[in-house]
N, C-alpha and C positions, 0 to 999 in steps of 0.2 A: 214589774211593770214597768213600762215604757215611761222616758219622759220624753219631754222637747228637744227640739234641736236648739232651740233659745234657754233652754236651761243649760245643757250640756254645753255651752260655749260661753255661760255665765261662769260655769265650774274650770275652765279652760283659762278662761280669763284670772280668775281668782288663785290657780294655780301659779299663773306664770306671777303675777303679786308677791305668791310666797315663794316664789323662787328668785326672787328680787333681798327677797328679807332674810333667806338662807342663810346660815352663820359657815356654813362650810359644804366645799364644793359637791357633796355626796347628795347634801340636802338638795340643790340647787338643780342637780342633773336629774334626779326623782320629781322634783314638781315641773322641771320642762318636760319631762317623758309623759307625766300624768296630763299636764295641757296637749302636748301631742296625741294622745289616748283621747281626751275628751272633744279635742277636735276632730278628728277622725270617726269618732261614733257620732257625730250632728251630722257632719258629711254623709255616712250612711244613713243616717234615720233620713235626711232628707232626702237622697237621693230611693229608698223604697216610700218615700211617702209621695214622690213625685211618680214611680212605677204603678203604686196603688190609683193616682186621681187617673192618669191613663187608660189604667183596666175600669176603673169605673165608668168611664166613658166608651169604651168598645165594648163592654158585656158587665153589665150593672150585676147578675147573679154571680158569676165567678168572681167579681171583686166583693160583694155580702160574704162568700162562702171562704173564701181567703181570709177575711177581718174573724168571721167566726171562727177557725183556725186558729188565729193569732192569740186568741184570749181562752187562757183555760179557764175550762165550764167549772159549775159547780163540783160533778162530779171526780174531776181531776184536782179541783183544788180541796176538795174532802180526803182522799187518797192521799195527799201529800199532808195533811196533817196527821193523817192514823202514822204516817211514817215517820214521821218528826216525832211523836208519842213513841212508838217503837223502839224508836232510836234512843231517846231520851231514857225508857224503860232498860234499855238493854246498859245504859251507862250507869246506872245506879247497882249501890253495892247491896247482893242477894242477903236476906236475913236468915238465912239456914244457922244453925244453932249445932 
């Protein structure tokens, strides 16, 4: 599920703060890379929201359809749950004697 660009930017800031407290150069670099990734996600989400807002203005029906397609519907969620159950069942040891 998508978060908000504001939430992503908070995550980026938290990673920057953690990078400053990191004890090793490797940890510092990892946190800095994570901060960059969160910032990039925020920017991409904002750009997508801008495009969607423009689409709403020019073609409300197409915008509604794109929003519908962006969210998994109940059938897809049910299929995902079924797949997870099957995967979990495959991981369990068989009870054959």
